[in-house]
C-alpha positions, -999 to 999 in steps of 0.1 A, spaced: -87 295 -667 -92 295 -704 -114 270 -723 -114 268 -761 -143 250 -777 -177 251 -794 -210 260 -776 -235 232 -779 -272 231 -771 -290 197 -772 -328 190 -778 -334 193 -740 -322 229 -741 -291 220 -720 -262 242 -729 -227 230 -727 -193 235 -742 -175 209 -763 -139 218 -755 -107 209 -772 -84 227 -749 -85 237 -712 -57 259 -698 -53 266 -661 -33 298 -657 -2 291 -636 11 327 -637 -3 336 -603 26 343 -580 32 312 -557 7 291 -576 14 254 -581 -6 230 -603 -15 197 -587 -31 166 -602 -41 133 -587 -68 111 -573 -91 121 -545 -88 98 -515 -115 114 -494 -137 145 -493 -142 164 -461 -161 195 -452 -141 224 -467 -115 202 -485 -103 169 -496 -73 145 -493 -55 139 -526 -30 112 -537 -9 136 -559 7 125 -591 39 143 -582 61 131 -554 68 166 -541 42 193 -536 50 227 -521 86 215 -517 75 187 -494 77 150 -503 42 136 -498 19 107 -509 -12 123 -494 -20 160 -497 -46 178 -476 -63 204 -499 -83 233 -484 -110 246 -507 -118 283 -505 -154 294 -498 -158 305 -534 -141 274 -549 -153 266 -585 -157 231 -598 -156 222 -635 -162 187 -650 -144 177 -682 -160 146 -697 -137 130 -723 -152 106 -748 -137 89 -779 -150 118 -800 -150 149 -779 -144 166 -746 -173 183 -729 -167 210 -702 -195 217 -678 -196 239 -647 -202 221 -614 -197 186 -603 -196 166 -571 -162 157 -556 -160 120 -547 -133 96 -537 -116 79 -567 -120 109 -591 -90 122 -611 -87 159 -606 -65 189 -614 -62 222 -596 -41 253 -594 -36 266 -559 -11 281 -535 12 267 -508 1 283 -476 15 279 -441 -16 258 -433 -12 237 -464 -23 236 -500 -53 259 -508 -72 262 -541 -103 280 -554 -107 257 -585 -110 220 -591 -113 203 -625 -128 168 -624 -116 147 -653 -142 121 -663 -125 99 -688 -152 79 -706 -130 66 -735 -132 30 -743 
């Protein structure tokens, strides 16, 4: 993953990154990028309503996503004036997310999830 932006530190000493560009590397062999809305979150994974009609060469309107034990979560907060990328976040139903994972025999698996928090008005 590559993030281009400007480091920012506010008065409360909270460091963050104001990002203009986030790139998820799709060059990993067998990797497939998926975006959509979380329907539910379970232990070790989530159920996603994917934006694409076909994921892992299978037509689906619900995708079971297994998260690896070392899965990383980033949150991208988009406002009218900037985009702020912060490590971490809590996965919840209704969130828009993107991830880059692999199609395994057991289903879709990923070690990264980017939560998109669109706050534009």
